C-alpha positions as CSV (number, residue, x, y, z in Angstrom):
1,M,0.0,-0.6,-0.3
2,R,1.6,3.5,-1.3
3,I,-0.3,7.4,-0.5
4,V,1.3,10.4,-1.5
5,V,0.1,12.7,1.9
6,Q,0.2,15.9,1.1
7,R,-1.3,18.8,3.2
8,A,-3.8,21.1,1.7
9,K,-6.0,24.9,2.7
10,D,-7.9,23.3,0.2
11,A,-8.7,20.0,-1.8
12,H,-11.5,19.0,-4.8
13,V,-12.2,16.6,-7.1
14,S,-14.1,15.8,-10.0
15,V,-15.3,14.1,-13.0
16,D,-16.3,14.9,-15.3
17,G,-17.0,18.4,-14.2
18,K,-18.6,17.2,-11.2
19,T,-17.3,17.9,-8.1
20,T,-17.8,14.0,-6.0
21,G,-15.3,15.8,-2.9
22,A,-13.9,18.9,-1.4
23,I,-11.9,20.0,2.3
24,A,-10.9,22.5,3.0
25,H,-8.4,22.4,5.8
26,G,-6.4,18.8,6.0
27,L,-4.9,16.3,3.9
28,V,-5.1,14.6,-0.1
29,C,-4.2,11.3,-0.2
30,L,-3.2,9.3,-3.7
31,V,-3.9,5.8,-2.2
32,G,-2.3,2.4,-4.4
33,F,-2.9,-0.4,-4.0
34,S,-0.4,-3.4,-4.7
35,D,-0.9,-7.8,-4.2
36,G,-0.6,-8.6,-1.1
37,D,-2.1,-5.6,0.5
38,G,-4.9,-6.4,3.1
39,E,-5.9,-5.5,6.6
40,A,-2.6,-4.9,8.5
41,E,-2.2,-2.0,6.3
42,I,-4.6,-0.7,5.5
43,G,-5.1,-0.3,9.6
44,W,-1.2,0.2,9.8
45,C,-2.3,3.3,7.3
46,A,-5.1,5.0,8.1
47,E,-3.7,4.9,11.9
48,K,0.3,6.8,10.4
49,L,-1.9,9.3,8.4
50,V,-4.4,10.2,11.5
51,H,-1.6,10.4,13.9
52,L,1.1,11.6,11.4
53,R,2.6,15.2,13.4
54,I,2.9,17.5,10.3
55,F,0.6,21.0,11.0
56,E,2.3,23.9,12.4
57,D,1.0,24.2,16.5
58,E,1.6,28.2,17.8
59,A,5.4,28.3,17.5
60,G,5.4,26.5,14.3
61,K,6.3,23.0,14.5
62,M,5.5,20.5,12.8
63,N,4.3,19.3,15.4
64,R,0.0,19.7,15.4
65,S,-1.6,15.6,13.8
66,L,-4.9,16.3,11.6
67,L,-6.9,14.7,14.1
68,D,-5.6,18.0,16.8
69,V,-5.8,20.0,13.9
70,G,-10.2,18.8,13.7
71,G,-9.0,18.4,9.9
72,S,-10.3,16.4,7.4
73,I,-9.0,13.6,4.6
74,L,-9.2,13.8,0.7
75,S,-8.6,10.4,-0.3
76,V,-8.3,9.2,-4.5
77,S,-7.6,6.6,-5.0
78,Q,-4.1,6.2,-7.4
79,F,-3.3,2.9,-9.2
80,T,-0.6,4.8,-10.9
81,L,1.4,4.8,-8.0
82,Y,2.4,1.2,-8.2
83,G,4.1,2.4,-12.1
84,D,7.0,1.2,-13.0
85,C,9.4,3.0,-15.3
86,R,12.7,0.9,-14.7
87,K,12.5,-0.3,-18.2
88,G,10.8,1.0,-21.4
89,R,9.6,4.4,-22.5
90,R,5.7,2.5,-21.2
91,P,4.8,1.7,-17.2
92,N,4.3,-1.3,-16.3
93,F,1.6,-1.5,-14.3
94,M,2.3,-5.0,-12.6
95,A,2.4,-4.5,-9.4
96,A,-0.4,-3.2,-8.9
97,A,-4.1,-5.0,-7.3
98,H,-6.3,-5.7,-9.2
99,P,-9.2,-3.4,-9.9
100,D,-12.0,-6.0,-7.9
101,E,-9.9,-6.0,-5.5
102,A,-8.3,-2.7,-5.9
103,T,-11.8,-0.8,-4.9
104,R,-12.6,-3.5,-2.0
105,L,-9.1,-2.3,-0.4
106,Y,-10.1,1.2,-1.0
107,D,-13.4,1.0,0.4
108,R,-12.1,0.0,3.7
109,F,-9.4,2.5,4.2
110,N,-11.9,5.0,3.5
111,E,-14.7,3.7,6.6
112,R,-10.6,3.2,9.0
113,L,-9.9,6.5,8.2
114,R,-13.2,7.5,8.7
115,Q,-13.2,5.0,12.1
116,W,-11.4,7.8,14.0
117,G,-14.0,10.5,13.3
118,V,-11.7,11.9,10.2
119,P,-14.5,13.5,7.7
120,V,-13.2,11.4,4.7
121,E,-14.3,13.0,1.0
122,T,-13.0,11.1,-2.6
123,G,-13.6,11.0,-6.0
124,V,-14.9,7.4,-8.0
125,F,-12.6,4.8,-8.3
126,G,-11.2,3.9,-11.6
127,A,-12.8,7.7,-13.3
128,M,-10.5,9.8,-15.2
129,M,-10.4,12.6,-12.2
130,Q,-9.2,16.2,-11.5
131,V,-8.0,16.3,-8.4
132,S,-7.1,20.8,-7.3
133,L,-6.0,21.9,-4.5
134,T,-3.8,24.2,-3.0
135,N,-1.3,22.5,-0.9
136,D,0.3,24.0,2.5
137,G,3.8,24.1,2.8
138,P,4.4,22.2,0.3
139,V,4.8,19.2,3.0
140,T,4.5,16.3,0.5
141,L,4.9,12.8,2.2
142,I,4.4,9.2,1.0
143,L,3.6,6.6,3.6
144,E,4.1,2.7,1.9
145,K,2.8,0.0,4.5
């Protein structure tokens, strides 16, 4: 499981010109799954994500978590995170989970985030999406389990 995490002042995702998810303050998470990912990876990533101290405190230090600041998550599925570009000129996506399994894992991941009390907005799995955000910092991290 691989997640590109971006701290955002605001963000939204749209499909065919219609907004499917939007947040004011929090994290934009581009989420990908590989073969073999399951409940252990989902649980670890969800807990790590909501507790990462990447928001500034009153002294300007990254010392607060998403839970501390009351932020939201915009979760966007992205199988291309498992694109292997080492050979040739076209990425190989063989490491990405099969769409049926990835859909189940993605839904379960978002459910686990919500169990922490975090508002979660999403795109549409498998759709061509446009993601817009105001990156805050910028702060961009990669979580991988």
